[in-house]
PAZAPA-4460 file (N, C-alpha, C; in steps of 0.05 Angstrom, whole numbers, plus 32768, in hexadecimal, padded with zeros to 4 digits):
% residues 324
    n_x    n_y    n_z   ca_x   ca_y   ca_z    c_x    c_y    c_z   seq   type   mol
   89AC   87F7   8C13   8996   8805   8C21   897C   87F7   8C1C     1      X     A
   896E   87EF   8C32   8955   87E1   8C31   893F   87F3   8C3E     2      X     A
   8926   87EA   8C3C   8910   87F9   8C48   8913   87F9   8C67     3      X     A
   8921   87E5   8C72   8926   87E4   8C8F   8939   87FA   8C97     4      X     A
   894E   87FF   8C86   8960   8815   8C8C   8952   8830   8C8A     5      X     A
   8941   8833   8C76   8931   884B   8C73   8920   8850   8C8B     6      X     A
   8912   883A   8C93   8900   883B   8CAA   890E   8843   8CC4     7      X     A
   8926   8838   8CC8   8936   883E   8CE0   893D   885C   8CE1     8      X     A
   8946   8867   8CC9   894F   8883   8CC9   8937   8896   8CCE     9      X     A
   8920   888F   8CC2   8909   88A1   8CC6   88FC   889D   8CE1    10      X     A
   88FF   8885   8CEC   88F2   887F   8D06   88D6   8875   8D03    11      X     A
   88D1   8865   8CEE   88B7   8859   8CE9   88BB   883B   8CE4    12      X     A
   88A5   882D   8CE0   88A7   8811   8CDA   88AC   880C   8CBD    13      X     A
   88B7   87F4   8CB6   88BC   87ED   8C9A   88A2   87ED   8C8A    14      X     A
   888C   87E4   8C97   8873   87E3   8C89   8869   87FF   8C81    15      X     A
   8870   8813   8C92   8869   882F   8C8B   8878   8838   8C73    16      X     A
   8892   8832   8C71   88A2   8839   8C5A   8897   882B   8C41    17      X     A
   8890   8812   8C44   8884   8803   8C2D   886A   8810   8C24    18      X     A
   885A   8819   8C36   8841   8826   8C2E   8845   8840   8C20    19      X     A
   885A   884F   8C28   8861   8868   8C1B   886B   8862   8BFE    20      X     A
   887C   884E   8BFC   8888   8847   8BE2   8872   883F   8BCE    21      X     A
   885E   8830   8BD8   8848   8826   8BC7   8830   8838   8BC7    22      X     A
   8834   8851   8BD2   881F   8865   8BD1   8805   885B   8BDD    23      X     A
   8807   884E   8BF4   87EF   8844   8C02   87E4   8859   8C14    24      X     A
   87CA   8858   8C19   87BD   886C   8C2B   87C3   8866   8C48    25      X     A
   87B9   8877   8C5A   87BB   8872   8C77   87D5   887B   8C83    26      X     A
   87E5   888C   8C75   87FE   8897   8C80   87FB   88B5   8C83    27      X     A
   8803   88BF   8C9B   8803   88DC   8C9F   8814   88EA   8C8A    28      X     A
   880C   8901   8C80   881A   890F   8C6B   8836   8916   8C75    29      X     A
   8839   891E   8C8E   8854   8926   8C99   8866   890D   8C99    30      X     A
   885B   88F6   8CA0   886B   88DE   8CA0   8873   88D6   8C84    31      X     A
   8860   88D9   8C71   8866   88D3   8C55   887D   88E4   8C4B    32      X     A
   887C   88FE   8C51   8890   8910   8C48   88AC   8909   8C54    33      X     A
   88AC   8902   8C6E   88C5   88FA   8C7B   88D2   88E2   8C6D    34      X     A
   88C1   88CE   8C67   88CA   88B6   8C59   88D4   88BD   8C3D    35      X     A
   88C6   88CD   8C2F   88CD   88D5   8C14   88E8   88E3   8C13    36      X     A
   88ED   88F4   8C27   8907   8903   8C29   891E   88F0   8C2B    37      X     A
   891B   88DB   8C3C   8931   88C8   8C40   8934   88B6   8C27    38      X     A
   891E   88AF   8C1A   891F   889F   8C02   892E   88AE   8BEC    39      X     A
   8928   88C8   8BEA   8936   88D9   8BD6   8953   88DD   8BDD    40      X     A
   8959   88DF   8BF7   8975   88E3   8C00   8987   88CD   8BF7    41      X     A
   897D   88B4   8BF8   898D   889C   8BF0   8987   8892   8BD4    42      X     A
   8978   88A2   8BC5   8970   8899   8BAA   8964   887D   8BAA    43      X     A
   8953   8878   8BBE   8949   885E   8BC2   8933   8858   8BAD    44      X     A
   8935   8840   8BA1   8920   8838   8B8E   891A   881A   8B94    45      X     A
   8901   8813   8B8D   88F8   87F8   8B91   88F7   87EA   8B76    46      X     A
   8903   87D3   8B74   8902   87C4   8B5B   88E6   87BD   8B54    47      X     A
   88E1   87BA   8B3A   88C6   87B2   8B30   88BF   8796   8B3C    48      X     A
   88D3   8785   8B3F   88CE   876A   8B49   88C5   876C   8B66    49      X     A
   88D2   877C   8B76   88CA   877F   8B92   88AF   878B   8B94    50      X     A
   88AA   87A0   8B84   8890   87AD   8B85   887A   8799   8B7D    51      X     A
   8881   8787   8B6A   886E   8773   8B61   8867   875F   8B77    52      X     A
   8879   875A   8B89   8873   8748   8B9F   885D   8754   8BB1    53      X     A
   885D   876E   8BB3   8849   877C   8BC3   882F   877D   8BB4    54      X     A
   8830   8786   8B9B   8818   878A   8B8B   880E   8772   8B7D    55      X     A
   881D   875B   8B7F   8817   8743   8B70   8815   8749   8B52    56      X     A
   8827   8759   8B49   8828   8761   8B2D   8845   8763   8B24    57      X     A
   884A   875A   8B0B   8865   875B   8B00   886A   8776   8AF3    58      X     A
   8854   8785   8AED   8855   879E   8ADE   8863   879A   8AC3    59      X     A
   885F   8782   8AB8   886A   877B   8A9D   8853   8771   8A8C    60      X     A
   8854   8778   8A73   8841   876D   8A60   8850   8760   8A48    61      X     A
   8844   874E   8A3B   8850   8741   8A23   8844   874D   8A0A    62      X     A
   8855   8750   89F6   884C   8759   89DB   8857   8744   89C7    63      X     A
   8845   8735   89BA   884E   8721   89A7   8849   872A   898B    64      X     A
   885D   8728   897A   885A   872D   895D   8865   8716   894E    65      X     A
   885A   8710   8937   8862   86F8   8928   887C   86FC   8918    66      X     A
   8881   8714   8910   8899   8719   8900   88A4   8735   8906    67      X     A
   88BA   8736   8915   88C5   874F   891E   88D0   8760   8907    68      X     A
   88D3   8753   88EF   88DD   8762   88D8   88C7   8772   88CB    69      X     A
   88AE   876C   88D2   8897   877A   88C7   8894   8796   88D4    70      X     A
   8898   87AB   88C4   8898   87C6   88CE   887E   87CD   88DB    71      X     A
   8868   87C4   88D0   884D   87C9   88DA   884A   87BE   88F7    72      X     A
   8854   87A6   88FB   8852   8799   8916   8864   87A7   892A    73      X     A
   887C   87AD   8922   888F   87B9   8935   8887   87D5   893D    74      X     A
   887B   87E4   892A   8871   87FF   8931   885A   87FD   8945    75      X     A
   8849   87E9   8940   8833   87E5   8953   883D   87DD   896F    76      X     A
   8851   87CC   8970   885D   87C4   8989   8869   87DC   8998    77      X     A
   8876   87ED   8989   8882   8805   8994   886D   8817   89A1    78      X     A
   8857   881C   8993   8842   882D   899D   8836   8822   89B7    79      X     A
   8831   8808   89B7   8826   87FB   89CE   883A   87FC   89E6    80      X     A
   8853   87F6   89E0   8868   87F6   89F5   886A   8812   8A02    81      X     A
   886A   8827   89F1   886C   8842   89FC   8854   884A   8A0D    82      X     A
   883C   8842   8A04   8824   8849   8A13   8824   883A   8A2E    83      X     A
   882B   8820   8A2E   882B   8811   8A46   8840   881B   8A5A    84      X     A
   8856   8826   8A50   886B   8831   8A61   8860   8848   8A72    85      X     A
   884E   8858   8A66   8843   886F   8A75   8834   8866   8A8E    86      X     A
   882A   884D   8A8E   881C   8843   8AA5   882E   8831   8AB6    87      X     A
   8848   8832   8AB0   885B   8824   8AC1   8861   8807   8AB9    88      X     A
   8858   87FF   8AA1   885C   87E3   8A99   8874   87E0   8A87    89      X     A
   8884   87CC   8A8C   8899   87C4   8A79   888E   87AF   8A66    90      X     A
   8899   87AE   8A4E   888F   879C   8A3A   88A4   8787   8A31    91      X     A
   889C   876F   8A2F   88AC   875A   8A23   88A2   8756   8A06    92      X     A
   88B2   875D   89F3   88AA   875A   89D7   88B6   8741   89CB    93      X     A
   88A5   872F   89C1   88AF   8715   89B8   88A8   8711   899A    94      X     A
   88BB   8707   898B   88B7   8700   896F   88B1   86E2   896D    95      X     A
   8898   86DB   8966   8890   86BF   8967   8896   86B0   894E    96      X     A
   8899   86BE   8937   8899   86B0   891D   887D   86AA   8915    97      X     A
   887A   86A1   88FC   885F   869C   88F1   8854   8681   88F7    98      X     A
   8863   8670   8905   8859   8655   890C   8845   8657   8923    99      X     A
   882E   864B   891F   8819   864B   8934   8823   863D   894D   100      X     A
   8833   8629   894A   883F   861A   8961   8851   862D   8971   101      X     A
   8861   863D   8963   8873   8650   8972   8863   8666   897F   102      X     A
   884D   866F   8972   883C   8683   897F   8830   8678   8999   103      X     A
   8827   865F   8998   881B   8653   89B0   8831   864F   89C5   104      X     A
   8849   8648   89BD   885F   8644   89D0   8866   865F   89DE   105      X     A
   8863   8675   89CF   8869   868F   89DA   8855   8697   89F0   106      X     A
   883C   868D   89ED   8828   8692   8A02   8832   8685   8A1C   107      X     A
   883C   866D   8A1A   8846   865F   8A31   885D   866E   8A3E   108      X     A
   886F   8679   8A2D   8886   8689   8A37   887C   86A1   8A46   109      X     A
   8867   86AE   8A3D   885C   86C5   8A4B   8852   86BD   8A67   110      X     A
   8846   86A6   8A68   883D   869C   8A82   8854   8698   8A95   111      X     A
   886A   868D   8A8B   8882   8688   8A9C   888F   86A2   8AA5   112      X     A
   888C   86B8   8A95   8897   86D2   8A9C   8884   86E2   8AAF   113      X     A
   886D   86D7   8AB4   885A   86E2   8AC7   8853   86FF   8AC0   114      X     A
   884C   8703   8AA6   8843   871E   8A9E   8827   8723   8AA8   115      X     A
   8820   873C   8AAA   8805   8744   8AB4   87F0   8743   8A9E   116      X     A
   87F8   8745   8A85   87E6   8745   8A6E   87F7   8744   8A55   117      X     A
   87EA   8743   8A3E   87F9   8741   8A25   87E9   874B   8A0D   118      X     A
   87F7   8751   89F8   87EB   875A   89DE   87F6   8748   89C8   119      X     A
   87E4   873F   89B7   87EB   8730   899F   87E7   8742   8987   120      X     A
   87FC   8746   8978   87FA   8759   8961   87F9   8749   8947   121      X     A
   87E2   874B   893A   87DF   873E   8920   87CA   8728   8920   122      X     A
   87BC   8726   890A   87A6   8712   8908   87B1   86F5   8907   123      X     A
   87CB   86F2   8902   87D6   86D7   8901   87D3   86C8   891C   124      X     A
   87CF   86D7   8932   87CB   86CB   894C   87AF   86C1   8950   125      X     A
   879D   86C6   893C   8782   86BC   893E   8781   869F   8934   126      X     A
   878C   868E   8944   878C   8671   893D   8787   8660   8956   127      X     A
   877F   8647   8951   8776   8636   8967   878C   862E   897A   128      X     A
   87A5   862C   8970   87BB   8625   8982   87C0   863B   8997   129      X     A
   87C0   8654   898D   87C3   866B   89A0   87AC   866C   89B3   130      X     A
   8794   8669   89A9   877D   8669   89BB   877F   8654   89D0   131      X     A
   8786   863C   89C9   8789   8626   89DC   879F   862C   89F1   132      X     A
   87B5   8638   89E7   87CC   863E   89F9   87C3   8653   8A0E   133      X     A
   87B4   8667   8A05   87AB   867B   8A18   8798   866F   8A2D   134      X     A
   8786   865E   8A24   8773   8651   8A36   8782   863E   8A4A   135      X     A
   8798   8633   8A41   87A7   8620   8A52   87BA   862F   8A65   136      X     A
   87C9   8642   8A5B   87DF   864E   8A6B   87D7   8669   8A78   137      X     A
   87C6   8678   8A6B   87C0   8693   8A75   87A1   8698   8A74   138      X     A
   8792   8687   8A80   8775   8688   8A7D   8768   86A1   8A89   139      X     A
   8775   86AD   8A9D   8768   86C4   8AAB   8777   86DE   8AA6   140      X     A
   878C   86DD   8A95   879C   86F5   8A90   878F   8707   8A7B   141      X     A
   878E   8721   8A7F   8782   8733   8A6B   8795   8736   8A53   142      X     A
   8789   8737   8A3B   8799   873B   8A24   8789   8749   8A0E   143      X     A
   8798   8754   89FA   878C   8762   89E4   8797   8757   89CA   144      X     A
   8786   8753   89B6   878E   8749   899C   878B   875F   8988   145      X     A
   87A1   8767   897C   87A1   877D   8968   879C   8770   894C   146      X     A
   8785   8778   8941   877D   8770   8926   8778   8752   8923   147      X     A
   876E   8746   8938   8767   872A   8937   8750   8723   894A   148      X     A
   8746   870A   8949   8730   8702   895A   8734   86E6   8965   149      X     A
   872F   86E3   897F   8730   86C9   898C   8717   86C3   899C   150      X     A
   8709   86D8   89A4   86F0   86D5   89B3   86F3   86CA   89CF   151      X     A
   8709   86D1   89DC   870E   86C7   89F8   8705   86DC   8A0C   152      X     A
   86FF   86D4   8A24   86F7   86E7   8A39   870F   86F7   8A43   153      X     A
   870A   870D   8A51   871F   871E   8A5D   8732   8728   8A47   154      X     A
   8727   872F   8A30   8738   8739   8A1A   8729   874E   8A0A   155      X     A
   8738   875B   89F9   872D   876F   89E6   8739   876A   89CB   156      X     A
   8729   876F   89B6   8732   876C   899B   8730   8787   898C   157      X     A
   8746   8791   8982   8747   87AB   8974   874E   87A5   8957   158      X     A
   873C   87AB   8945   8740   87A2   8929   873D   87B9   8915   159      X     A
   874C   87B7   8900   8749   87C8   88E8   8735   87BA   88D6   160      X     A
   8724   87C9   88C8   8711   87BD   88B6   871F   87B8   889B   161      X     A
   872E   87A3   8899   873E   879D   8881   872D   8797   8869   162      X     A
   8716   878B   886D   8704   8785   8857   86FB   879F   8849   163      X     A
   86F3   87B2   885A   86EA   87CC   884F   8701   87DA   8842   164      X     A
   8719   87D8   884D   8731   87E5   8841   8736   87DC   8825   165      X     A
   8735   87C1   8820   8739   87B7   8806   8722   87BE   87F3   166      X     A
   8709   87BD   87FE   86F2   87C4   87EE   86F4   87E1   87E4   167      X     A
   86FB   87F2   87F6   86FD   880F   87EF   8713   8814   87DB   168      X     A
   8729   8805   87DD   873F   8809   87CA   8736   8801   87AE   169      X     A
   8728   87EA   87AC   871F   87E1   8791   870A   87F5   8786   170      X     A
   86F8   87FD   8798   86E3   8810   878F   86EF   882A   8785   171      X     A
   8704   8834   8792   8711   884C   8789   871E   8848   876D   172      X     A
   872C   8831   876A   873A   882C   8751   8726   8829   873A   173      X     A
   870F   881D   873F   86FA   881A   872B   86EF   8836   8724   174      X     A
   86ED   8847   8737   86E3   8863   8732   86F6   8872   871F   175      X     A
   870F   8869   871F   8723   8876   870D   8725   8868   86F2   176      X     A
   8712   8856   86ED   8712   8848   86D4   8722   882F   86D2   177      X     A
   872D   8826   86E8   873D   880D   86E8   872A   87F6   86E9   178      X     A
   872D   87E3   86D7   871B   87CC   86D6   8729   87B2   86DC   179      X     A
   8741   87AE   86D3   874F   8795   86D9   8762   879A   86F1   180      X     A
   8758   8792   8708   8766   8798   8722   876E   877E   872F   181      X     A
   8788   877C   8734   8793   8763   8741   8798   8768   875F   182      X     A
   879A   8752   876D   87A0   8753   878A   87B7   8740   878F   183      X     A
   87CC   8749   879C   87E4   8739   87A3   87E6   8736   87C1   184      X     A
   87E6   871D   87CA   87E4   8717   87E7   87FE   8708   87F0   185      X     A
   8804   870D   880A   881C   86FF   8815   8813   86E6   8825   186      X     A
   880D   86EA   883F   8807   86D4   8851   87EA   86CE   8854   187      X     A
   87E3   86B5   885A   87C7   86AE   885F   87C1   86B3   887D   188      X     A
   87B6   86CB   8882   87AE   86D3   889D   8791   86DC   889C   189      X     A
   8783   86DC   88B4   8768   86E6   88B4   8765   8702   88A9   190      X     A
   8779   8713   88AF   8778   872F   88A5   8779   872F   8886   191      X     A
   878B   871F   887B   878E   871F   885E   8776   8712   8850   192      X     A
   876A   86FF   885E   8752   86F3   8852   873C   8708   8850   193      X     A
   873A   8719   8864   8726   872F   8863   872C   8742   884C   194      X     A
   8745   8748   8848   874D   875A   8832   8744   874D   8817   195      X     A
   8749   8734   8814   8741   8726   87FB   8722   8726   87F8   196      X     A
   8714   8723   880E   86F7   8724   880D   86ED   873F   8804   197      X     A
   86FA   8754   880E   86F3   876F   8806   86F9   8774   87E8   198      X     A
   8710   876A   87DF   8717   876B   87C3   8703   875D   87B1   199      X     A
   86FC   8745   87B9   86E9   8735   87A8   86CD   8742   87A7   200      X     A
   86C4   874D   87BD   86AA   875A   87BD   86A8   8772   87AB   201      X     A
   86BF   8780   87A8   86BF   8799   8798   86C7   8796   877B   202      X     A
   86D8   8782   8775   86E5   8781   875B   86D4   8778   8744   203      X     A
   86BF   8767   8749   86AF   875D   8734   86B9   8743   8729   204      X     A
   86B4   873D   8710   86BB   8723   8704   86D8   8720   86FD   205      X     A
   86E6   8736   86F7   8702   8734   86EF   8713   8733   8708   206      X     A
   8719   871B   8711   8727   8717   872A   8743   870A   8726   207      X     A
   8757   8718   8730   8772   870D   872D   8780   870F   8749   208      X     A
   8785   86F7   8755   8791   86F7   876F   87AB   86E6   876E   209      X     A
   87C1   86F3   8776   87DB   86E5   8778   87DF   86E1   8796   210      X     A
   87E1   86C7   879E   87E2   86C1   87BB   87FD   86B6   87C3   211      X     A
   8802   86B6   87DE   881A   86A9   87EA   8834   86B5   87E0   212      X     A
   8834   86CF   87DC   884D   86DD   87D3   885F   86E1   87EB   213      X     A
   8879   86DF   87E7   888C   86E4   87FC   8888   8700   8807   214      X     A
   8887   8702   8821   8881   871C   882F   8899   872E   882F   215      X     A
   88A0   8739   8817   88B8   874A   8814   88B7   875A   87FB   216      X     A
   88C9   876D   87F9   88CC   877D   87E1   88D0   876B   87C8   217      X     A
   88E2   8758   87CB   88E7   8745   87B5   88CF   8735   87AE   218      X     A
   88BF   872D   87C2   88A7   871D   87BD   8893   872D   87AC   219      X     A
   8890   8747   87B3   887E   8758   87A4   8888   875D   8788   220      X     A
   88A2   8760   8786   88AE   8765   876B   88AA   874D   8759   221      X     A
   88B1   8735   8762   88AF   871D   8752   8893   8717   874A   222      X     A
   8880   8719   875D   8864   8713   8757   8859   8727   8743   223      X     A
   8860   8740   8745   8856   8754   8733   8861   8751   8717   224      X     A
   887B   874B   8716   8888   8747   86FC   887B   8730   86ED   225      X     A
   8876   871A   86FB   886A   8703   86EF   884D   8709   86E6   226      X     A
   883E   8717   86F7   8823   871E   86F1   8821   872F   86D8   227      X     A
   8831   8744   86D7   882F   8757   86C1   883A   874C   86A7   228      X     A
   884C   8739   86A8   8855   872C   8690   8840   871A   8684   229      X     A
   8830   870D   8696   881B   86FB   868D   8801   870A   8686   230      X     A
   87FC   8720   8695   87E3   8730   8691   87EB   874D   868F   231      X     A
   87F5   8755   8678   87FF   8771   8675   87E8   8785   8676   232      X     A
   87CF   877C   8674   87B9   878F   8674   87AE   8795   8690   233      X     A
   87BB   878B   86A5   87B3   8791   86C1   87B6   87AF   86C5   234      X     A
   87A1   87BC   86CF   87A1   87DA   86D2   87A7   87E4   86EE   235      X     A
   87A5   87D2   8702   87A9   87DA   871E   87B0   87C1   872E   236      X     A
   87BF   87C5   8743   87C6   87AE   8756   87C4   87B9   8772   237      X     A
   87B6   87A9   8783   87B5   87AE   87A0   87C7   8799   87AD   238      X     A
   87D6   87A2   87C1   87E8   878F   87CF   87E0   878D   87ED   239      X     A
   87E4   8776   87F8   87DC   8771   8814   87EC   8782   8828   240      X     A
   8804   8789   8821   8815   879A   8833   8826   87AD   8821   241      X     A
   882F   87C3   882C   883D   87D7   881D   8858   87CD   8812   242      X     A
   8866   87BC   8821   8880   87B3   8817   887E   87A4   87FD   243      X     A
   8868   8795   87F9   8863   8787   87E0   885F   879B   87CA   244      X     A
   8850   87B0   87D0   8849   87C5   87BC   8862   87D4   87B3   245      X     A
   8876   87D7   87C5   888F   87E4   87BD   889D   87D4   87A7   246      X     A
   889E   87BA   87AC   88AA   87A8   8798   889A   87A8   877E   247      X     A
   887F   87AA   8781   886D   87AB   876A   8872   87C4   8759   248      X     A
   8876   87DA   8766   887B   87F3   8757   8895   87F0   8746   249      X     A
   88A9   87E5   8753   88C3   87E2   8744   88C0   87CF   872C   250      X     A
   88B1   87BA   8730   88AD   87A7   871A   889E   87B4   8703   251      X     A
   8889   87C3   870A   8879   87D1   86F5   888B   87E5   86E5   252      X     A
   889B   87F4   86F4   88AD   8807   86E7   88C2   87F9   86D5   253      X     A
   88CC   87E2   86DF   88DF   87D3   86CF   88D3   87C8   86B5   254      X     A
   88B9   87C5   86B5   88AB   87BC   869C   88A1   87D4   868C   255      X     A
   88AC   87EC   8693   88A5   8805   8685   8888   880D   8687   256      X     A
   887B   8805   869E   8860   880E   86A4   8862   8829   86B2   257      X     A
   8851   883B   86AA   8850   8855   86B8   883C   8853   86CF   258      X     A
   8844   885E   86E6   8833   885E   86FE   882B   887B   8704   259      X     A
   8811   8882   8705   87FA   8871   8703   87ED   8870   86E8   260      X     A
   87FA   887B   86D3   87EC   887D   86B9   87E5   8861   86AE   261      X     A
   87F8   884F   86AE   87F3   8834   86A4   87E8   8821   86B9   262      X     A
   87F1   8824   86D1   87E9   8812   86E6   87E8   8820   8701   263      X     A
   87D4   881B   8711   87D2   8827   872C   87DA   8812   8740   264      X     A
   87E8   881B   8756   87F2   880A   876B   87E7   8813   8786   265      X     A
   87DC   8801   8795   87D2   8807   87B0   87DE   87F3   87C4   266      X     A
   87E8   87FD   87DA   87F2   87EC   87F0   87DF   87EB   8807   267      X     A
   87E8   87DE   881D   87D7   87DC   8835   87E8   87E1   884D   268      X     A
   87DE   87F1   885F   87EA   87F8   887A   87F2   8815   887C   269      X     A
   87F7   8823   8865   8800   883E   8866   8819   8841   8877   270      X     A
   882C   882F   8873   8845   882E   8883   8858   8842   8878   271      X     A
   886F   8847   8886   8884   8859   887C   888D   8851   8860   272      X     A
   888B   8838   8858   8892   8830   883D   8883   8840   8828   273      X     A
   886A   8847   882E   885A   8856   881A   8865   8872   8815   274      X     A
   8872   887E   8829   887C   8899   8826   8896   8899   8816   275      X     A
   88A6   8883   8819   88C1   8883   880C   88C0   8876   87F0   276      X     A
   88A9   886B   87E9   88A6   885F   87CE   88A9   8875   87B9   277      X     A
   88B1   886D   87A2   88B3   887F   878B   88A8   8872   8772   278      X     A
   888F   8879   876A   887F   888F   8775   8873   8888   8790   279      X     A
   886B   889D   879F   8860   8899   87B9   8847   8887   87B7   280      X     A
   8844   8876   87CB   8830   8860   87C9   8816   8867   87D6   281      X     A
   8800   8864   87C7   87E5   8865   87D3   87E1   884C   87E3   282      X     A
   87D5   884F   87FB   87D3   8838   880D   87BB   883A   881F   283      X     A
   87B0   8823   8826   879A   8822   8839   87A5   8825   8855   284      X     A
   879B   883A   8863   87A5   8840   887E   8794   8831   8892   285      X     A
   87A0   881D   88A0   8791   880E   88B4   8792   881B   88D0   286      X     A
   879D   8834   88D0   879D   8844   88E9   87AC   8836   88FF   287      X     A
   87C5   882F   88F9   87D5   8820   890C   87D9   882E   8926   288      X     A
   87DE   8849   8926   87E2   8857   893E   87CA   8856   8951   289      X     A
   87B2   885B   8947   879A   8859   8957   8795   883C   8960   290      X     A
   8799   8829   894E   8795   880D   8954   87A6   8804   896C   291      X     A
   87C0   880B   896A   87D3   8802   897F   87CE   8811   8999   292      X     A
   87C8   882B   8998   87C2   883A   89B0   87A9   882E   89BE   293      X     A
   8795   8828   89AF   877D   881C   89BA   8783   8801   89C7   294      X     A
   8795   87F2   89BB   879D   87D8   89C7   87A9   87DC   89E2   295      X     A
   87BC   87EF   89E5   87C8   87F5   89FE   87B4   87FF   8A13   296      X     A
   87A3   8811   8A0B   8790   881C   8A1D   877B   8807   8A26   297      X     A
   8774   87F6   8A14   8761   87E0   8A1B   876E   87CD   8A2F   298      X     A
   8788   87C7   8A2B   8796   87B5   8A3D   8798   87C2   8A59   299      X     A
   879E   87DB   8A5A   87A0   87E9   8A74   8785   87E8   8A82   300      X     A
   876F   87EC   8A74   8755   87E9   8A81   8750   87CD   8A8B   301      X     A
   8758   87B9   8A7C   8754   879E   8A84   8765   8797   8A9D   302      X     A
   877D   87A2   8A9D   878F   879E   8AB4   8784   87AB   8ACD   303      X     A
   8776   87C1   8ACA   876A   87CF   8AE1   874E   87C4   8AE7   304      X     A
   8746   87B0   8AD8   872B   87A4   8ADB   8715   87B8   8AD5   305      X     A
   871A   87CA   8AC3   8706   87DD   8ABA   86F8   87D3   8AA1   306      X     A
   86E1   87DD   8A9C   86D1   87D4   8A85   86DE   87DF   8A6C   307      X     A
   86E0   87CE   8A57   86EA   87D7   8A3D   86DA   87C9   8A27   308      X     A
   86DA   87D5   8A10   86CC   87C9   89F9   86DA   87AF   89F1   309      X     A
   86CA   879A   89ED   86D6   8780   89E5   86E0   8780   89C9   310      X     A
   86D4   8790   89B7   86DC   8791   899B   86D9   87AD   8990   311      X     A
   86EE   87B7   8984   86ED   87D1   8977   86F7   87CD   895A   312      X     A
   86E8   87D7   8947   86F0   87D5   892A   86F4   87F1   891F   313      X     A
   870C   87F6   8916   8712   8811   890B   870F   8811   88EC   314      X     A
   8700   8823   88E1   86FE   8825   88C4   8718   8830   88B8   315      X     A
   8721   8825   88A2   8739   882F   8895   8735   8847   8884   316      X     A
   874A   8852   8879   8748   8868   8865   875C   8862   884F   317      X     A
   8755   886B   8837   8768   8868   8820   8777   8881   881D   318      X     A
   8792   8880   8821   87A3   8897   881E   87AE   8897   8801   319      X     A
   87A7   88AC   87F2   87AF   88AD   87D6   87C9   88BD   87D2   320      X     A
   87DA   88B0   87C2   87F4   88BD   87BB   87F9   88BA   879D   321      X     A
   8812   88BA   8796   8819   88BB   8779   8813   88A1   876A   322      X     A
   8811   888B   8777   880E   8871   8769   87F2   886C   875E   323      X     A
   87DF   887E   8765   87C4   887B   875A   87BB   8895   874C   324      X     A
***
């Protein structure tokens, strides 16, 4: 069944049927209703590809994340995908890996897929190779960067204030009498650099930073075990992400440290890991739900060529639980 068959049965032109399908003006309401009845009779639907030929739109957007195993990233991708679906967009979700070369290559892939726009999730995409790839392959396409900065036109940047989050965590721990506070970091990303800056501004002269830890429960466990064996007087530890903090809790308990009496533990992201930890984990909430929803809504505005804020920074909050 084609629009020509529909047109023949109704007694109108194929262009009239097309205008009804695409909700175009200039059609008598009685004619529109006649066409709709026949469309419904045959369960007629137009493929997104065919509709795109009319609208010059694929109704598809790309969502790039560097590591699909990262719960924080995948939750953000889910929120964005669900919000875009409400406006009729399908999403291509791509796992780029942490290599800047692969991230840049993924931008080229999006161009080949003819997406209408895209979202980059994570500050790891704030690098020169990705910026160059966008300028080369998708110079006029609207996009949004979640928790990162590239400074390109026709885009929006939605960020969590990670520096303030770390600063507030240290300030709270110091208010509880904790003086020897360590920071354990995983990857070198713009977001994590801001967390370290916040830590350094608040902590004072007693600075302990463990860097380049494997981004996993085991990585957090091993780093914490080593730290506490070497510096048993550490009174609190802040972790770049919650999954590291879970491993850190287990290491502290295995060394017969009481949490929070002997040592306080704070994570970052307020992910589901923080609820299932034992003891329950205090964590800096970067407001992922609001962040991701704003990303989707900003992209929709850009796709509609409506005005949107170029940069939005959300203040974090420290969610206190049993580990502090």
